[in-house]
C-alpha positions in Angstrom: -51.3 -3.1 -33.4 -49.7 -0.2 -31.5 -46.0 0.3 -32.9 -43.4 1.7 -30.2 -40.7 4.2 -31.3 -37.2 3.4 -29.6 -35.3 6.6 -29.2 -31.3 6.7 -28.8 -30.6 7.0 -24.9 -28.8 10.8 -24.4 -25.5 10.5 -23.0 -24.8 11.1 -19.6 -23.8 14.5 -18.5 -23.2 16.7 -15.3 -26.3 19.1 -14.9 -25.8 22.2 -16.8 -22.4 20.8 -18.7 -23.1 20.1 -22.4 -19.9 17.2 -22.3 -19.3 13.9 -20.2 -17.1 14.7 -17.2 -13.5 12.9 -18.3 -13.0 9.4 -16.7 -10.1 9.9 -14.0 -6.9 8.1 -15.2 -6.1 4.6 -14.2 -3.8 3.9 -11.3 -0.4 2.2 -12.8 0.1 -1.6 -13.1 1.8 -2.3 -9.4 5.3 -3.0 -11.1 5.3 0.8 -12.1 4.5 2.1 -8.7 6.9 3.8 -6.6 5.6 1.2 -3.3 7.8 -1.0 -1.6 6.2 -4.1 0.6 8.3 -5.0 3.7 6.5 -8.5 4.0 5.9 -10.2 7.9 5.3 -13.4 9.0 4.4 -13.5 12.8 4.9 -16.9 14.7 1.8 -17.8 16.8 2.6 -16.0 20.2 2.6 -12.9 18.0 6.4 -12.4 18.0 8.0 -11.6 14.4 9.6 -14.9 12.6 10.4 -12.8 9.3 10.4 -9.7 8.3 11.7 -7.9 5.0 13.9 -4.9 4.1 16.0 -5.2 7.5 19.0 -3.5 7.6 22.4 -5.7 8.7 22.6 -6.5 12.2 18.9 -5.4 13.4 16.6 -8.1 14.7 13.8 -9.1 13.1 11.6 -7.9 16.4 13.4 -4.6 16.6 12.8 -3.8 12.8 9.2 -4.4 13.0 9.4 -2.3 16.1 11.0 0.6 14.8 8.3 0.4 11.5 5.5 0.6 14.2 6.5 3.5 15.6 8.2 5.2 12.8 5.6 4.9 10.2 1.3 5.9 10.3 -1.3 3.6 8.3 1.1 2.0 6.2 0.7 -1.5 8.0 -1.9 -4.0 6.8 -2.8 -7.1 8.6 -3.3 -10.1 6.5 -4.8 -13.5 7.0 -2.6 -16.2 8.5 -0.4 -14.5 10.8 0.9 -12.0 8.1 1.3 -8.6 7.0 2.7 -5.8 5.1 4.2 -2.4 5.4 3.3 0.0 2.0 5.8 2.6 1.9 8.0 4.4 -0.7 11.2 2.9 -1.8 13.1 6.3 -0.4 11.0 6.1 2.7 12.2 2.6 3.3 15.8 3.9 2.6 15.7 6.6 4.8 14.2 4.4 7.6 16.7 1.3 7.7 19.7 3.9 7.4 18.1 5.8 10.8 17.0 2.0 12.6 20.5 1.0 11.4 22.3 4.1 13.3 20.1 3.3 16.4 21.1 -0.4 17.2 24.2 -0.7 19.5 27.6 -1.8 18.0 
C-alpha cells in the first residue's frame, strides 16, 4: 500500500515577490459615508410624485429636472417606479441653494 504525503500549501504570492499582497481596506458602513440618497417616486405616467431634499417652494418635478440637468452619473433607477440620486451632503446643499435661487418668487 502506497502512502501519500500531504504537504502544506504554499501561500499565495505575486510573481517575483515573497509577500502576500495587502488586502484593500473595506468600505466604511453606509451610515459613516458622506453620501446622501435623494429618493424619488414616480406616478404611472412618469411624473414625479415625491422627491427628498426638496428646497422650500420648489415643485417636485422642477427639483427632479434640476437634479437631472446638474448632476452626472448620480441617478439609479429602481423597480416599482422609484429611483434615487447618490450625492455628497455638500453637493446636495449646494444644489438646493442654487435651485432655490432660480425659482421665481
